[in-house]
Each structure stands twice: as C-alpha cells, then as structure tokens.
N, C-alpha and C positions, 0 to 999 in steps of 0.2 A: 504393443509388438510395434516390430523396426525391421522394415528390411534395407537392405545393403548393397547396390553391388560395385563390381568391380573385379579386375584380375588377379585370378592365384598369383600373389607371390612365387611361388615354387612350379607352376605349367605356365603361368600367364593365360589361364582360363579363363574365360567372362564366365564369371557366377552370380548370384543369387542368393544371400543369406539373409533370411529369417529368424528373426530373437524375440524369442518372450523370457519376460523375469531377465535371469543371469547367465541365461542358457542360452546355445543356439536351437531352434527348432527344425531349422532343414537346410540344407545348400544342395543350390542344383545347379543345372549348365544354363546359361542362357545366353540367346543368339542376337547382338544390341542390331539393331535400322539404322545406327551411326557409325562412324570411326572408331574401331576398337581404341584405336592411339588416344583418344581423348578421353576415355577410362583411366580411375587413379587404378593404382596395385593394390592389393587389400592381403595384409598380413596380422598374426597374431600381435599383442600389444609386445612393447619390449618393458625386463624387468633388469634393474643397474643395483649387484651390491653391494656399489661402492660409490656414495654421493654424499659429501662431504656441507654442501649447502647451493644458493643459489641466491646471485642478484645481492650483493653485502651480507646477505646470513649466512652463518656461519654455525651447525647444529652444535659443535664445540667451543660457544660464546658463552659466558659463563653472566651473561645479561640477556641469553636465550628467552623470547617470547613466545607462549602460543602461537598469536595470529603470526611471527614470524615463521613459523614451523607451519601453517597452513601454506601460507604465500610459498615458501623454497617448496614445497613438497608437491603443490600444483600444479607449478611451473612447469613440470618436465610432463603434463599433460601436451603442452604443445609441440614436442619430440616424439611422441608417441609413446611415451613409458605411462605404466599405470601402476606400475609397482617399484619401490625401490627401498632401498636397507639405509636412512640416515647413519653417516659414519662419522663417528665423534674418535677424533686422532688422540694421542699423546697428550694428556693436560694434566693439571693437580687432579688429587680425588674430588675436590670441590665442585672442580668446575666440570666434569665428566658428570658426577653425581645430579648437578642440577641441566645438565642437557636431558638426560633419560630423563629424568623426573618431568619433565617441561614437555617429550616428544611424546613421554608416557599421557600426560594430560588434553594434548594436542588432539592425541587418536579418542580419549575418554569423550571431548568435545566435541568433533566433526567428526560424522561416517565415512565422507569422501578419505580426508587424511588416514583417517583410520584401515581403510580399503586399502591406501596406495602403500602405509606399512607394514610390511607382513612379521619384519623386525629389523631392528638395527644388528651393524657393524661395529663393534670395538676395533680399531685399530692402534693397539699399544695399551699403556706404554711398556706390555713388557715384550719389548722389542731390544736393538741392539743400539749401545751407547756411543757406537766407532761413527766418525764421520763418512759418510759417503753409503754405509747401511742404513741411519737412523735417518738418511735424508731431511726433508724441512723439520720433522719433528724435534720441538724443542730438549734439550738434552736434560735440563733440570728437571724434567718429569718423568723420565725414562726411570724404571724400577724393576725390580724380581718379578717374579709371579706372586700373586696374594690372591687364593684363594678367596679369602672371607673379604677380602676388599672387594674383588670380584662380586662377589654372591653380596654386598650391597648395592652395590650399584645396579645387578639384576634386580634387587628389590626393587628400587627405584626406580626402573623401566620397566616395572608391573613383569618380567620376564618377557619382554620381549626382545634381547639381545640373544640372536639366535646364531652369529659369526664372531668369531674375534681372531685378529692377528697379532701374531706372537713368533719370535725369532726363539728358534731351539736353544743355540746356546747360553740365552738368558739364565738364571739363575730360577732352579721348579718351575723351568717351564715346561718340562714333560710327564714329572706328576701333575701338572695343571691340565695340559691336554687330555690323562688318561681321566681325571673327575669331568671336565668338559663333556667328555662324549660320553659318559655315562649319563650324562645330564641332560641329553641330547643337541650339544651344542655343535657347531659346524668349526671347527678348529683350521686354520689358514695358516702356513710359512709364509713370511713378509718379513722385508727389513731386517735380512738378516747377513751375517761374515760367517753362517756355521759351516764343519766340514758335513762331505760327505757321510760320513760317522752321525751325525746330530742331526741330518735333513732324515737319514732312515729310522732314526727312534724316535724321531716325531710320527713318522709315518708309522710306523709299530705303534705310536700309544695311540695312534687312532685320527693323524691330521690327513685332509680332504684335498685340502685347495693350497695353490702357489698365487699369494696374495700380489698383482701386477711383476710377472714373473721376467728378468729383466730389466728392475727400476726398484729403487732401496736394495741397492748394494754396490759393492766395492768398485772402483772406476779400474784398477787392477787385480786383475783376481790369477790365479795358477791359472795355467793353463789346461789343468787335465781336474786334479781335487780343489773344486769350490762347487758352491750352493746350485749357480744355474742347471750344471751337465746332470746333478742328480735328481735335482726335481725331475726335469725334464727326461730322464731316463726310469724313473719310479711312474709307472703303471697306476698306483693309489693316487694320485695326485693332479687332479684337474688341472689348469692351467690359465691363470684370469692375466689378459691381456689389455692393455691400456693402448686402443689403436687410434691417436686420435691424429698424427702425422707430426708429434714431437716427442713425445713417449720413446720410441721406436722407430728405426729402422724398418723398411719390407724385405730387407732380406732375413731378420728375427723372425718378424711376425709369419713370412712362408715357413720358415724353420719349425717355428712351434707348433703350426698350423697342422702341418705333415706328420711331424714325430707323434703329435696328441693326437690328433684327428679334429677333426669338427665338432664331433661328439663328444669330446673333452676338451675346451676350448671355451671360455664363460670371456663375453667382453666387458668389459668397464669404459667408463670416460671420466671417473675418479677426478668428477667435479669439484672444484673449490668453492669456497664462497664467493668468491669473485669470480664465478662464471657469470655471463650475461652482463657482463661489465663490458664498459669501454676501455680500450688502450690504454695504460694510468699507472701509478703507482698507488699502492693500497695500503692500507694498515691496521692492521688488528693488535692483538696483546700476544698474540703469536707469531709476532713479525712482522715486517715488510715485505710487500711480493709489488712484482711488476707484470701488467700484461703487456708485451710488445705487440708492435703492428700487426706482429704476424698470426697473431692472435694463439700466441706460445708463453706459459703462463710461468715466473722464475722468480728464485728468490732476488728483492730490487739490489741492484750494484753492480751485476755483471747477467751472462747472456746463456749461462750454460745450465748450472743445477735450477731444476726441477719445482715446480713448489705446486704441483697438484696441477689439474689441467682448467681450462677455462671454456671447456666445451663441452656440448653434451652430448648422450648418448647418441644419437640419429648423426654424429658424427662417422662413431666409430665402426656405424653400419656400413657406412660409405665406402671409409677406409680401406676396413678388410678385405672389402672385395676386391678394390685395385691392388693392394700389398699382396694378396694369399690367391688371388685369382681364383675364386672361391665365387656361387651367381649367389642370390637373393635367398634362395632357400637352407643353405649354410650360413651366409649372415646372420640374418634373423634369427636361425635354431641357437646360434652361440649365444644371441641375444635375450632368447626370450624363453624359448625351454629348460636350456642348460643348468642359469642359473634359476629355476622354479624346482627342476629336479633336485640340483644340491642340496638346497636348504628342504625338501620334503614338502613341495607345493603344487600343488594341479597346475598345469601349463595349457594355454590356452591355446585351441586347434580349429580349425577351421575345417569340422564337421560336426554332424548330429550330436548334442548333447554336451557341445563344448562349450566351455568357459567363454562366454561374451566379452573375453576382452581384444579389441580389433584395431589399426589403425590402418589409415589408409592415406595412402602418399604416391608423391610423384618424384622418377629424378630426372635431370639432364645431362646429359654426357658432362664430363668433367668438372661438375658440380661439388664441393666441399660438404656438402650435406641433403638432407634431404627434405623437399616440400611437403610438410604433411595438412593435408587437406581436412582430415577429424579424427578426434581417439574416441572411443568407446571402451567405456570402463564398465563390467557391471551390467551390461547392457543397454546405459544409458550414452547418450552422447557428452562428453564432458570437455571438449573443446572442438573446436569449427564447426563445418556442417556438411551434411553429408549431399552430393551431387544428386543433381536432376538429371534425368534421358529423357529423348524424347523419344 
C-alpha cells in the first residue's frame, strides 16, 4: 500500500490518495497543518504519442539495441510520462524493421519498458516527398503506401504499431487507411500537401488525428484551399500540437485549442533522439542537426527548418497554459486523457479504482518546465521520492 499527498491539479484541493497494487483504493480530502503552498500538485501521469528517442538514442537507428530502448523510454519518467509511443520516422525498410524488432525485444525483456510502451508510432514513409511538407524526413526513403510491407513491419513489432502518420495524396494511402482502420490501427494525417478533397477522403476512410498540425507543411499556402484549414474544420480529426515554444507561435496554439476545444487536442513534444543533449551539432545516418542555445533543434547550417524537438513533454504542459490561456486541468487533459482515449487505452484519473499512474510536480511562475518530484507508474514510485509532511 502506498499513500500519496498533494494538491489536486484541477481544483487545488489537498488530498490523500491511497494506492493498492496498480489501482487507487481511495481519494479523500485532508487538511494539512502546515502551509498548503508547500504541497506539490498531483496529476494523472502524461502519455506522449510521438517520441523519437532521447539522450542520443534514436528509435529509427539501424543499430538500435534493447538496452538503448530501456534507457530512452525510462528517461521520460523524469518528466511525468508513464506511457509513450516510440516513433520511427521515414527510413529504409531494413532500418524500420530492425527498430521495431528491437523495441519488441526490449518490451519482452523488461516489464517496466513494456508497460511504458502501449504501442508504437510509424511516422512515414508514406508521406509527401515535397520540400516543406516532408520536413526533415529523408526524401530517398519516402514511398507509396504498401500494406504488405507494413504488415511485415507489424510482424517485426509483435503487433505493437498502433498509430501511423500518412499523407493522403501519396499513392495508395486511402486504401491503406481503410485496411489499417479495419485492423484497429489509428491513422493520422501529417507531412502533407494534400488538397481539401484529399483530406476529406482520408477522414472518410477513417483517419482520426492530425499529426503536429501546423508543422510538416508547405511554407507557402493558398489562403483558402490548404490542408490546415480543412483539418482544423473537420470534427472527425483530433489535432496534435507540438507546444515546445519553437514549433508554433502562441496565436496558432490558441486558435487550434479554441476551435477544437481541449477535449480534441493532443499535446506531444515530438522529442528527437537528441532531446536531453546540450547545445551543439549532432549527426546521425538521418542527417546533421543542431541544438541552438535557446533549445531549438534545427537542421544544421540554418536556424529555421526544424528537426523535431530537443525538449520533453512537461515543457508542452507549461507552454500550452501560457499560449492558450488554459488551466492545469485542460493542459494535463490534453497530455494524459486525450492520447489514451485516442488509442483506446484507459486514462489515469484521481478517483477510486482509477489507474495509479500519477506524478507530483511544482511550477514557478515564468519557468519553462515543471519541477517533477515523483512519478508513479502502476502504483510504484519509478522516479523521485514522495514528499513527507509533518
């Protein structure tokens, strides 16, 4: 049995949570004898749908090892994340097959990793080959959608691929979406220069998410007929946003959250394999990147074209409050409940019988990220330590 005290993230009420096994046995109000401000906030743990690696490890690396997967996945416990989707971006079939196979091995070897990886995300290679929409994905590996090829990747992953990002205009994608949906896979639209008609066709076929809306698109767009307006207007599509302070300006974040509502927005940090590394130039088989002094990750040699993010999920929770003017409740909902719901998993909640995935945090006004005191996954403290109160 584990007893945890803190202030509810949604109301600020001081509570005591008793955990038995991987479930919450009780939640009751308490009245601390000391200063309430000394108590940390308590919230459901975070779930990030798009994590490319951490600390120099890329899940797309054709030399990836299970040990690297363990380290990269479990590093996110430090940021309040208890579940994430390792994301493999456009690459050769051999590299993708290797990456998914190694992730499967890592999950089979270690129960903590297995619990933190409810599924994988394949971002590409069935995306736009155009400069701009393609982003930092290598052009030479972009290709038409191929269900047989995908099925081999799914076999390598042991059935763990739960989310696939595609561009509707790529050859064969609409039929691919139909088959994927029939097989229980969530389809996202991203890295696309699709027409409004192609966006609607993808949603008609069953697409449910827009991958990092506002990024992975052309720098010059028609004022009316463009993929952003169509995805924003379609109620069938949830929008994922990278709110790390670099990918989107505040006015875009605020607009998407207002139009879609916090119930239909998912936050992701889209962390690159270089996340957690100091400023400098880094090179992998996918290309050269640079982390600037302000934390922005770009394709090396310029300062504008992004190459993913060097920041983690908790930064997005802080930034969406600043940019969209929402409270802790909405910010954490977009980073916990919404992604779990999208993929069909139970979301942790601060109530009796709820899943005991929680984290304790503090935040100082003006700080760019959360101060995580403890992360609890499945009823076990996996990072930090619980505070004691007199």
